[in-house]
N, C-alpha and C positions, 0 to 999 in steps of 0.2 A: 490497510492492504494485507492480505495473507502473505506470510513470509516466503512461500514458494510460488509467487505469482508476480507478473508484471502487467496484469490486466485486471478486469473486474472479477475474475475467477476467485472463488474462495476455497478452492481445493487445488491439489497438486496435479496439474495436467501433464500428460505425456509430452505435448508440444513444448511446454516450458522446460521440462526435464531435458529433452533432446537439445533444445537451443542452448541451454546452459552447459550441458556436457560437451557437445560437439561444436559449439559456436557456429551453428548452421541450421538451416531447415533440414529436417530429416523425415523421410516418409518410409512406411513399410510397404514392401511389395509382396502381396499374397501369392503363394505358390501351391500347386497341387503336384506332389511328387509321386503320386500313385500308391501310397501306403494304404493298408487296410486297418482293421481294428480288432483287438483280441475279444472285444465284447460283441463282435459280429461273426467271427469265424469259428466260435466255439471254444476258444482257449479258456476264457473266463465266463462267457455268456453268449447268448444267441439273440440276434435282432437289434442289438445296440441299445443305447439310451432311448427312451420312448419319444423324445423330442427331436432326435437326430435326423436330419434330412438325408436324402439319397446321396448327397454330395459329401456327407461326413462333416457337416457344419463348415463347409468350404464354399459357400455360395459366391464369395467374391475372390476365391482363389483362381489361379490360372486354368486354362483349358488342358485337361489331362491328356488330350491327344497330341499336345505340343511338348517339345522338350523344355527343360527348365530355363535355359538361356532365352529361348524365344518367349516364353511366358514372362520372364523378367523384363525383357526389352520392350515388350508391348506396353506394359504399365509404365515403365521408365519414360518412354517417349511421350506419353500423355502428360505425365507429371512435369517433365522438363519445360513444357510450354508455360507452366505457371511458376515453377521454381527452377530456373536454369542452373543455379549453383547448388542445388540440393545434394545431400548424401542419402544413402539408402540402407535399409535393414531388410534382409531377406527373411520373409515370414513363411515358414512351412506350416500351413494352416489346416488343410483338409485331413480328416481322420487322425490317426495316431502316429506321429512323425518320428518316433524312436523304435517303432515296432518292425525291426528288420535286423539282419546281420550288420555288424559294425562296419564291415567293408562297404556295404551298400550305403550306409549312412554317410561314411566319409566321402564317397564319390559324389553323392547328391549335395551335401552341405558345401563341400569345398569347390564344387562347380560354381556355386553362387558367390562364395567368398573371394574367388579369383577375379571377379568382375570389378571394373573400375568404380571407385567411390563407394563400395560396399563397406560399411563400418561395423556391421554386426549381423547376427542371426537371432531370430525369435523362433523357437521350436515348440509347437503345441503338441501335448502328449497327455498320457494318463499316468498317475503315480505308480501303477502296477506294471508299467511297460518300459522300464529303464533297467537293463541288466547291469551287473557289476562291471562287465567289460565296457558297456556303453558309458557308464559313469566315469571310468578312467579316461576314455576318449574325450568326453565332454570337458573334463578337467583340463586336459591339454588344449582343447579348443578355446576354452575361456582365457587361456594365457595369451592367445594370439588375436582375439577379436572380442567385441562386446557381445557376449552370449547371454541370452535369456531363455529359460525354460518356462513355458506356460503350462501349468497343471490345471486340469479340470477337477473341480471339487463339487461345485454347484450348491451344496448345502452341507451343514454339519449334522443334520438330523437323520438318524439311522432309518426311521420309518419312511421318510421321504426318499432317501437314497435307494431303498429297496423298491419303492413304488416306481421310481423312474428308471430302475434297472441299471444302476451305476456299476454294480458288481465289483466294488472294492470297498474296503472299510476306511473309517476315519483314521485309524492307526496306520494303515498302509500309506495314507496321504502324509501324515505327520512324519513318519519314518523317511519318506522320500524327500520332504523338505529338509530334514536334518542332513541327509546324505548329500544333497546338492549344495547346501550351505557350507558343509565341511570342506567342500572343494571350491568355495568362493564363486559359486555359480548363482546368478541372479534368478529369482523365482517370482513369477506373476501368477496369481490364482484367479480362476474364473468362478463366479457365482451367478446364480439365477434367482431373480425375484419373481414372485407369483407362481411358484411351483404348486401343484394341486394340494389343497388343504393345509398349506402353511399359513400361519398367522404373521402379522406384522412383527410381533415380538420374536418369532422364530427367525425371520429374515435379519433382524437387527442382531440377534445372538450370533449368527454366522459371522457377521463383520466384527463383533466384539472378540470372538475367538481368534479370527485371523489377525487382528491388531496386536495380539500378544505372541504371534509367531514371527520368526525372522524371515519375513517376506519383503520384497522390494516393490511389488506392484499388485494391483487388483483390476479385474475387469468385471463390471456390474452389467448384467444383461436383464432384460425383461423377457419372461417366457413367451416364446412365439409358438403358436399352434400352426404347423405347416402341413400342407397337403401331402398325402401319401406317407404319413408317419403313424406310429402306434398311438401317439398322443392324440392325433386327430380322431382316431377310432374311439378312444376312451372319452374324449370330450363330447362326441356325438351321443354316446350312451349315458354318461353320467352328468353332463352339463355342469361340471364343477364351476364354482365362482371364479371369475377372473378379476384381478384388481383393476380399478379404474385408472385413468391417466392421472387424476389428482392424487389418488392414493399412492401411485408409483412415485410421483414427485416428492411427496411427503416422506415416504419410506426411504428414498435415496438420500434426502437431506438429513434424516435421522441417522442413517448409516454413516454418512460423511462426518457427522459430529462425533461419532464413536470411533472413527478410523484414525489410527495413528498418523500424525501429520506428515511423516516422512515417507509414507507409502504412496507411490505414484498411481494416480487413477488413469489407467490406460484406456478405459471405456466406461461409459456411465449410462448407456442405454443400448438396446438391441438395434439391429439394422437389417431386418429381413427383406428378401425380395418380394415386391408387391405381388408378383404373379403366383408366388407360393403361399402367401399368407392367408390364413383363415381368420384368426383372431390373435390379439386385439387390433382393430383397424387403426387405432390412434398411433400405433408404432411407426407408421409411415411418415409422420411429421417429426422427424428426428430433431431438426434444428429448433423447432418451437419447444420441444421437451427440454433441450439443453438450456434454452433461454429462460424457461420457467423455473428450472432448478436454480439458476443464477439469481433470479428474482426472489425466490423463496428464501435462499440463503441470506440475501441482502435484507429482506423483510425481517428475518429473525436476528439480523446483525450477528450472524454465526459464521463459523469457519470449520474446516476439516480438523478434527482432533480436539475440539473444544470440550467434549465430554469423555475423551479417552481416559480409561483407568487401567494402569498397569497392574497386572496380577503379580502377587508375591511368589 
């Protein structure tokens, strides 16, 4: 059995981490706090990342027309039916959730922190969108609650990053990880498999690179081509190759083998809304993908970190 598991999982799941840390079932409540993005409003770019949906990658966040407490309680009431003694993490998901004046951030974050049984916050953002003043505030917040900053990276490869219109450098990302860790703030990094024209080796290299950084978690997504995105337009014109379901499973298993064993796998596949999805259609069967990743790791008799190599 893998050392960070009490089940058939051969990688360090978020559920296992939360149960061990909080001695309770913990679930994240996705929220839409009405933020925008510097890659959309012209500060660093226009149009956003080519794959980003009109919701700012917040398909499962709350209804922006409702206040944060209402959004939170609607999800909480559903989850309580299944886990009546659960605790909660407020997840600021849609768009760039540090892209505002610190006083606005305080009001929004602490509104959620003040609710019963909220044990922490996850804040999704970009590495170029956390000011020094915000860092100071986050440092204080991390002393009061379990705080995690989720940084979008997607790939370490500069050519791909430019193609998808990320509009920040790898050095910018590295520097922000360093600044957050100086303040003892947990960092989870988002990556995407299947980005246009990337090879299997390139995707694995992204994980090898991250395994040698001081990060605490990773989210692995499969590229979703969604309606009304720039990516959908490019796909229609270029018809670039998408990786197959079997290729995805094998790539993820390879990535897990190179991933440092103490990095928590927060997500291991995408979860697009069926109504918005153009390709790949196999993504809608999330549970079978998870099961087949487990089966492949077992077939290999492999575990997370088995091929990890620390750089000098």
